[in-house]
C-alpha positions as CSV (number, residue, x, y, z in Angstrom):
1,M,7.8,-30.0,-60.5
2,A,8.9,-29.1,-57.0
3,T,12.5,-28.4,-56.7
4,G,12.9,-27.9,-53.0
5,I,14.4,-24.9,-51.1
6,K,18.2,-25.6,-51.4
7,D,20.1,-22.4,-51.6
8,K,17.0,-20.2,-52.2
9,V,17.1,-18.7,-48.8
10,A,20.0,-16.9,-47.0
11,I,20.3,-16.4,-43.3
12,I,21.7,-12.9,-42.9
13,G,21.3,-12.5,-39.2
14,M,20.4,-14.4,-36.0
15,G,20.0,-13.6,-32.3
16,C,19.6,-15.6,-29.1
17,T,19.1,-14.8,-25.5
18,K,20.8,-16.4,-22.5
19,F,18.4,-19.3,-21.5
20,G,17.6,-20.0,-18.0
21,E,15.4,-19.0,-15.0
22,R,14.9,-15.5,-16.3
23,W,12.8,-14.3,-13.4
24,D,13.8,-10.7,-14.0
25,V,12.2,-10.3,-17.4
26,G,9.0,-11.2,-19.2
27,A,8.6,-12.8,-22.6
28,E,8.6,-9.4,-24.2
29,E,12.0,-8.5,-22.9
30,L,13.3,-11.9,-24.1
31,M,12.0,-11.2,-27.6
32,V,13.6,-7.7,-27.7
33,E,17.0,-9.2,-26.5
34,A,17.1,-11.7,-29.3
35,F,15.8,-9.3,-31.9
36,Q,18.3,-6.6,-31.1
37,E,21.2,-9.0,-31.6
38,C,19.7,-10.4,-34.8
39,L,18.9,-7.0,-36.4
40,K,22.4,-5.7,-35.6
41,D,23.9,-9.0,-37.0
42,A,21.9,-8.7,-40.3
43,G,23.0,-5.1,-40.7
44,I,19.5,-4.0,-41.8
45,E,16.7,-1.6,-40.4
46,K,13.5,-2.7,-39.0
47,K,11.6,-1.1,-41.9
48,D,13.3,-3.5,-44.3
49,I,11.4,-6.5,-42.9
50,G,8.5,-7.4,-45.0
51,A,6.7,-10.0,-42.8
52,A,7.2,-12.1,-39.6
53,W,6.4,-15.4,-38.3
54,F,6.1,-15.8,-34.5
55,G,6.4,-19.2,-32.6
56,T,5.2,-19.6,-29.1
57,C,3.5,-22.7,-27.7
58,F,1.9,-22.1,-24.5
59,D,0.2,-18.9,-25.3
60,E,-1.7,-18.2,-22.0
61,G,1.5,-18.8,-20.1
62,S,3.7,-16.6,-22.3
63,V,2.3,-13.9,-24.4
64,G,-1.3,-14.8,-25.5
65,K,-2.7,-15.7,-28.9
66,S,-2.2,-14.0,-32.3
67,G,0.8,-12.3,-33.8
68,V,0.1,-9.0,-32.2
69,P,2.5,-9.5,-29.2
70,L,5.4,-9.6,-31.6
71,A,4.3,-6.6,-33.6
72,T,3.8,-4.5,-30.6
73,T,6.8,-5.5,-28.7
74,L,9.2,-5.0,-31.5
75,R,7.2,-2.0,-32.9
76,L,7.2,-3.6,-36.3
77,P,5.9,-1.2,-39.0
78,F,2.4,-2.5,-39.6
79,I,3.6,-5.6,-41.4
80,P,1.9,-9.1,-41.5
81,V,2.8,-11.3,-38.5
82,T,1.6,-14.9,-38.3
83,R,1.7,-16.8,-35.0
84,V,2.5,-20.5,-35.3
85,E,2.6,-23.4,-32.9
86,N,3.6,-27.0,-33.7
87,Y,4.6,-28.6,-30.3
88,C,8.4,-28.7,-29.9
89,A,9.0,-27.8,-33.5
90,T,7.3,-24.3,-33.0
91,G,10.5,-22.4,-33.4
92,S,11.4,-24.3,-36.6
93,E,7.8,-23.8,-37.8
94,A,8.3,-20.0,-37.6
95,F,11.6,-20.4,-39.5
96,R,9.9,-22.6,-42.1
97,G,7.2,-19.9,-42.7
98,A,9.6,-17.1,-43.1
99,C,11.9,-19.1,-45.4
100,Y,9.0,-20.2,-47.7
101,A,7.8,-16.6,-47.9
102,V,11.1,-15.4,-49.2
103,A,11.6,-18.5,-51.5
104,S,8.3,-17.8,-53.1
105,G,9.2,-14.3,-54.0
106,A,6.3,-12.9,-51.8
107,Y,8.7,-10.9,-49.6
108,D,12.3,-9.8,-49.9
109,I,13.2,-10.0,-46.2
110,C,11.4,-11.9,-43.3
111,L,11.8,-12.4,-39.7
112,A,11.2,-15.6,-37.7
113,L,11.1,-15.4,-33.8
114,G,10.4,-17.9,-31.2
115,V,9.9,-17.4,-27.4
116,E,8.7,-19.2,-24.5
117,K,8.4,-18.2,-20.7
118,L,8.1,-21.4,-18.7
119,K,9.6,-20.7,-15.3
120,D,6.8,-18.4,-14.2
121,T,4.0,-20.9,-14.7
122,G,4.4,-22.8,-11.4
123,F,4.9,-26.3,-13.2
124,G,7.9,-28.4,-12.3
125,G,8.0,-29.6,-15.9
126,L,6.0,-28.5,-19.0
127,P,2.5,-27.2,-18.3
128,S,-0.2,-29.8,-18.4
129,F,-1.9,-30.7,-21.5
130,T,-5.1,-31.8,-19.8
131,G,-8.1,-29.7,-19.6
132,S,-10.5,-28.0,-22.0
133,N,-7.6,-27.3,-24.6
134,A,-6.3,-30.9,-24.5
135,G,-8.3,-32.0,-27.4
136,S,-8.8,-35.7,-28.6
137,L,-5.1,-36.2,-28.6
138,N,-5.0,-36.4,-24.8
139,W,-8.4,-37.7,-23.6
140,Q,-8.5,-40.5,-26.3
141,W,-4.8,-41.5,-26.5
142,F,-2.8,-40.1,-23.6
143,P,-5.0,-39.8,-20.5
144,N,-2.4,-41.1,-18.0
145,M,0.9,-40.6,-20.0
146,T,3.8,-38.5,-18.9
147,A,6.9,-37.5,-21.0
148,P,9.4,-39.3,-18.8
149,G,7.2,-42.4,-18.7
150,S,6.7,-42.7,-22.4
151,F,10.3,-42.1,-23.3
152,A,11.3,-44.6,-20.7
153,Q,9.2,-47.1,-22.7
154,L,11.2,-46.0,-25.8
155,A,14.4,-47.1,-23.9
156,S,12.9,-50.5,-23.0
157,A,11.6,-51.1,-26.4
158,Y,14.9,-50.3,-28.0
159,G,16.9,-52.6,-25.6
160,A,14.4,-55.4,-26.3
161,K,14.5,-55.0,-30.1
162,Y,18.2,-55.2,-30.4
163,N,18.9,-57.4,-27.3
164,I,21.0,-54.7,-25.6
165,A,21.5,-55.0,-21.8
166,D,20.0,-52.3,-19.6
167,K,23.4,-51.6,-18.2
168,D,24.8,-50.8,-21.7
169,I,21.9,-48.5,-22.5
170,K,22.4,-46.7,-19.3
171,R,26.1,-46.2,-19.9
172,A,25.3,-44.9,-23.4
173,M,22.7,-42.4,-22.0
174,A,25.1,-41.4,-19.3
175,H,27.8,-40.7,-21.9
176,I,25.4,-38.5,-23.9
177,S,24.5,-36.4,-20.8
178,T,28.1,-36.1,-19.8
179,K,29.2,-35.0,-23.4
180,S,26.4,-32.5,-23.5
181,H,27.3,-30.9,-20.1
182,A,31.0,-30.7,-21.0
183,N,29.9,-28.8,-24.2
184,G,27.5,-26.5,-22.3
185,V,30.4,-25.3,-20.0
186,K,31.8,-23.5,-22.9
187,N,28.5,-21.7,-23.8
188,P,27.8,-18.5,-22.0
189,K,24.1,-18.5,-23.1
190,A,23.4,-22.1,-21.8
191,H,21.2,-22.5,-18.6
192,L,23.3,-25.3,-17.0
193,R,27.1,-24.8,-17.2
194,K,28.6,-27.5,-15.0
195,E,30.4,-30.6,-16.0
196,V,29.1,-33.9,-14.6
197,T,30.7,-37.3,-14.4
198,M,29.5,-40.7,-15.6
199,E,29.2,-41.8,-12.0
200,Q,27.0,-38.7,-11.1
201,V,24.7,-39.4,-14.0
202,M,24.3,-43.2,-13.4
203,G,23.9,-42.6,-9.7
204,S,21.2,-39.9,-10.0
205,P,17.7,-40.4,-8.8
206,I,15.5,-42.4,-11.1
207,I,12.5,-40.4,-12.7
208,A,11.0,-43.2,-14.9
209,S,13.4,-46.3,-15.2
210,P,15.8,-46.4,-16.8
211,L,15.8,-42.6,-17.0
212,G,17.5,-40.8,-14.2
213,L,17.5,-37.1,-13.3
214,F,20.5,-36.4,-15.6
215,D,18.8,-38.1,-18.5
216,C,16.0,-35.4,-18.6
217,C,16.3,-31.9,-20.0
218,G,15.1,-29.0,-17.9
219,V,12.6,-26.2,-18.2
220,S,13.8,-22.7,-19.0
221,D,13.0,-19.3,-20.5
222,G,14.4,-18.1,-23.7
223,S,14.1,-16.6,-27.2
224,A,15.8,-16.8,-30.6
225,C,15.3,-15.4,-34.0
226,A,16.5,-15.3,-37.6
227,I,16.3,-12.8,-40.5
228,V,16.2,-14.4,-44.0
229,T,16.3,-13.2,-47.5
230,T,17.3,-14.5,-51.0
231,P,21.0,-15.0,-51.8
232,E,20.7,-12.3,-54.6
233,I,19.4,-9.7,-52.0
234,A,22.1,-10.9,-49.5
235,K,24.7,-10.1,-52.1
236,K,23.2,-6.6,-52.7
237,L,23.4,-6.0,-49.0
238,G,27.1,-6.6,-49.1
239,K,27.2,-10.1,-47.8
240,T,29.9,-12.2,-49.5
241,D,30.1,-15.4,-47.5
242,F,26.7,-16.3,-46.0
243,V,24.8,-19.3,-44.7
244,T,21.8,-20.7,-46.8
245,V,19.2,-23.2,-46.2
246,K,19.9,-26.6,-47.9
247,A,16.7,-28.4,-46.7
248,L,13.6,-27.9,-44.6
249,Q,11.3,-30.9,-44.0
250,L,8.5,-31.5,-41.6
251,A,6.7,-34.9,-40.9
252,L,3.7,-35.6,-38.7
253,S,2.5,-39.0,-37.3
254,S,-0.4,-40.3,-39.3
255,G,-1.6,-42.4,-36.4
256,E,-0.4,-45.7,-37.7
257,E,2.3,-46.0,-35.0
258,M,-0.4,-46.5,-32.5
259,G,-3.1,-48.1,-34.7
260,Y,-1.1,-50.9,-36.2
261,N,1.5,-53.6,-35.2
262,D,4.2,-52.5,-37.6
263,W,5.8,-50.1,-35.3
264,D,7.3,-51.8,-32.2
265,G,8.1,-48.6,-30.1
266,D,11.9,-48.6,-30.6
267,H,12.2,-45.6,-32.9
268,F,10.5,-42.6,-34.4
269,M,8.9,-43.1,-37.7
270,T,8.6,-39.4,-38.4
271,T,12.3,-38.8,-38.0
272,T,13.2,-41.8,-40.2
273,K,11.0,-40.5,-43.1
274,C,11.7,-36.7,-42.5
275,S,15.5,-37.1,-42.6
276,T,15.4,-39.2,-45.8
277,K,13.5,-36.3,-47.4
278,A,15.8,-33.7,-46.1
279,Y,18.9,-35.4,-47.4
280,E,17.3,-35.8,-50.7
281,E,16.5,-32.1,-50.8
282,A,20.0,-31.1,-49.7
283,G,21.7,-33.4,-52.1
284,I,23.3,-35.5,-49.4
285,T,24.0,-39.2,-50.1
286,D,26.1,-40.2,-47.2
287,P,25.0,-38.3,-44.0
288,R,27.6,-39.7,-41.8
289,K,30.3,-38.4,-43.9
290,E,28.7,-35.2,-45.1
291,I,26.9,-33.8,-42.0
292,S,29.5,-31.9,-40.0
293,M,27.5,-31.3,-36.8
294,M,24.0,-31.8,-35.4
295,E,21.6,-30.3,-32.9
296,V,19.0,-32.9,-32.1
297,H,16.0,-33.0,-29.8
298,D,17.6,-34.4,-26.6
299,C,14.4,-33.9,-24.4
300,F,15.8,-37.2,-22.9
301,S,19.1,-38.9,-23.4
302,I,17.4,-42.0,-24.9
303,T,15.8,-39.7,-27.5
304,E,19.2,-38.5,-28.7
305,L,20.5,-42.0,-28.8
306,V,17.6,-43.4,-30.9
307,T,17.6,-40.4,-33.1
308,M,21.1,-41.2,-34.3
309,E,19.7,-44.3,-36.0
310,D,16.5,-42.4,-37.3
311,L,18.8,-39.8,-38.9
312,H,20.7,-42.7,-40.6
313,I,24.0,-41.8,-39.0
314,S,24.2,-44.9,-36.9
315,E,23.2,-48.2,-38.2
316,R,20.1,-49.9,-36.6
317,G,21.0,-51.3,-33.2
318,Q,24.5,-49.7,-33.3
319,A,23.9,-46.3,-31.6
320,V,25.0,-47.5,-28.2
321,K,28.4,-48.6,-29.7
322,D,28.8,-45.4,-31.6
323,V,28.0,-43.2,-28.6
324,L,30.4,-44.9,-26.4
325,A,33.1,-44.9,-29.0
326,G,32.8,-41.0,-29.0
327,V,31.3,-40.6,-32.5
328,Y,29.1,-37.8,-31.4
329,D,31.5,-36.1,-28.9
330,A,32.8,-32.6,-29.6
331,D,36.0,-34.1,-31.2
332,G,34.1,-37.1,-32.7
333,E,33.2,-38.0,-36.2
334,V,29.8,-36.1,-36.1
335,P,29.6,-33.7,-33.1
336,C,26.2,-33.6,-31.6
337,Q,24.9,-30.9,-29.2
338,I,28.0,-28.9,-29.5
339,D,26.4,-26.0,-27.7
340,G,25.1,-28.2,-24.9
341,G,21.7,-29.1,-26.4
342,L,18.3,-29.1,-24.6
343,K,20.2,-30.8,-21.8
344,C,22.1,-27.6,-20.9
345,F,19.8,-24.9,-22.4
346,G,16.4,-26.4,-21.2
347,H,13.4,-26.4,-23.5
348,P,11.4,-23.1,-23.9
349,I,9.4,-24.8,-26.6
350,G,8.9,-21.8,-28.9
351,A,12.6,-20.9,-28.9
352,S,14.4,-24.3,-29.1
353,G,14.3,-24.8,-32.8
354,L,15.7,-21.4,-33.5
355,R,18.2,-21.8,-30.8
356,M,19.6,-24.9,-32.6
357,L,19.9,-23.1,-35.8
358,Y,21.7,-20.2,-34.0
359,E,24.5,-22.6,-33.1
360,M,24.8,-24.0,-36.6
361,Y,24.9,-20.4,-37.9
362,L,27.6,-19.3,-35.5
363,Q,29.7,-22.5,-36.3
364,L,29.4,-22.1,-40.1
365,N,30.4,-18.4,-39.8
366,G,33.4,-19.3,-37.5
367,R,32.0,-17.4,-34.6
368,A,31.4,-20.1,-32.0
369,E,34.6,-19.2,-30.0
370,E,35.6,-21.9,-27.5
371,R,33.2,-24.4,-29.1
372,Q,34.3,-23.7,-32.7
373,L,34.6,-26.9,-34.9
374,D,37.2,-27.2,-37.7
375,S,35.6,-26.0,-41.1
376,P,32.1,-27.5,-40.7
377,K,30.3,-27.8,-44.1
378,Y,26.6,-28.9,-43.2
379,G,24.8,-28.4,-39.9
380,L,21.5,-30.3,-39.2
381,T,18.8,-29.5,-36.7
382,H,16.1,-31.8,-35.5
383,N,13.0,-31.2,-33.4
384,L,10.6,-33.8,-32.1
385,G,7.4,-32.8,-30.5
386,G,4.9,-35.1,-28.8
387,F,5.4,-38.7,-27.8
388,P,7.2,-41.6,-29.4
389,S,3.9,-43.1,-30.5
390,M,2.6,-39.8,-32.1
391,N,4.7,-36.8,-32.9
392,V,5.9,-34.0,-35.2
393,C,9.5,-34.0,-36.5
394,S,11.2,-31.0,-38.1
395,I,14.6,-31.1,-39.8
396,S,16.6,-28.3,-41.2
397,I,20.0,-28.5,-43.0
398,V,22.1,-25.4,-43.4
399,G,25.4,-24.7,-44.9
400,K,27.6,-22.0,-46.7
401,Y,26.2,-20.7,-50.1
402,D,27.9,-22.3,-52.9
403,G,25.9,-20.9,-55.8
């Protein structure tokens, strides 16, 4: 019988670049920057790594297909490298592959690295999904859909479902953006490091009503990585107080959201189901009390708001009230986006999932400096790729080893 991954994998090192408009470097330099920090943090040598997983989404715009770019850039010693892509969960997918390889006993030490170079592509937002590589997902389902447009519909559906006035949803979304910017100021690796006011957010130009400019995350370049092993090997390496994986879950839409009438467009079915499995795997029975901090996929402020309910932290229809009450602020009950989130880092797709884990790792090890929370126990990360009506959701839960 499957027993899950709880406490079978230790994170012994992590690294993360500064995110932003990195015109001065290519994807390869970003990979090296993250890897050097990670390797030094782990206290091992490159030859100790048995296999690697490489996450990048827009391959033609970044580094090309296959795992070869990671192997050649880092001069890895002729080891297996697997390239993965899973929309916005790409970095988390690389981490999942490395963790499962270690947990299975196939390898002692593995590397997961994600990178994306988006500022050099010429697109104002993410590169277009149309064209020969779009596949049936786009030409059958999304021929005229944009990300701001589809997530704006999420806001409208949520308000209609719970009879919440537009002005209240906008205030809650503005609070989310203001909170994240205040957190991002304290993070030297964030892309945007400037506080904003509620008035600035609510008065910003409309992108897709009700989403304004400050409700949308930006586009940036970045890389992040992790080195994982088993707790037993971590101890042999002299690690005495380390972070372990408590849960790794992935859920993809089956198509029923768009194909049937049961889903009314107000939430993410994948996140609801994925989080339930993650809590079960981690042994968490009351997430609002047991989860110390979260990094969630705030591609838009409404996404973060709805996700609070899909993660079973806020009750259905109560996220607006909880957000405005400060539940998810840095000094709140369950701090969210303590590093600034996608709102302040932007979203280089292949790197984001590992960047979120990087913050949880620093916090759990007491190394988050100005942002440090008081004795966090469990950290949760959440990625959401695609659209509200069809998407992929990845959830990771990490904490200190208690074996």
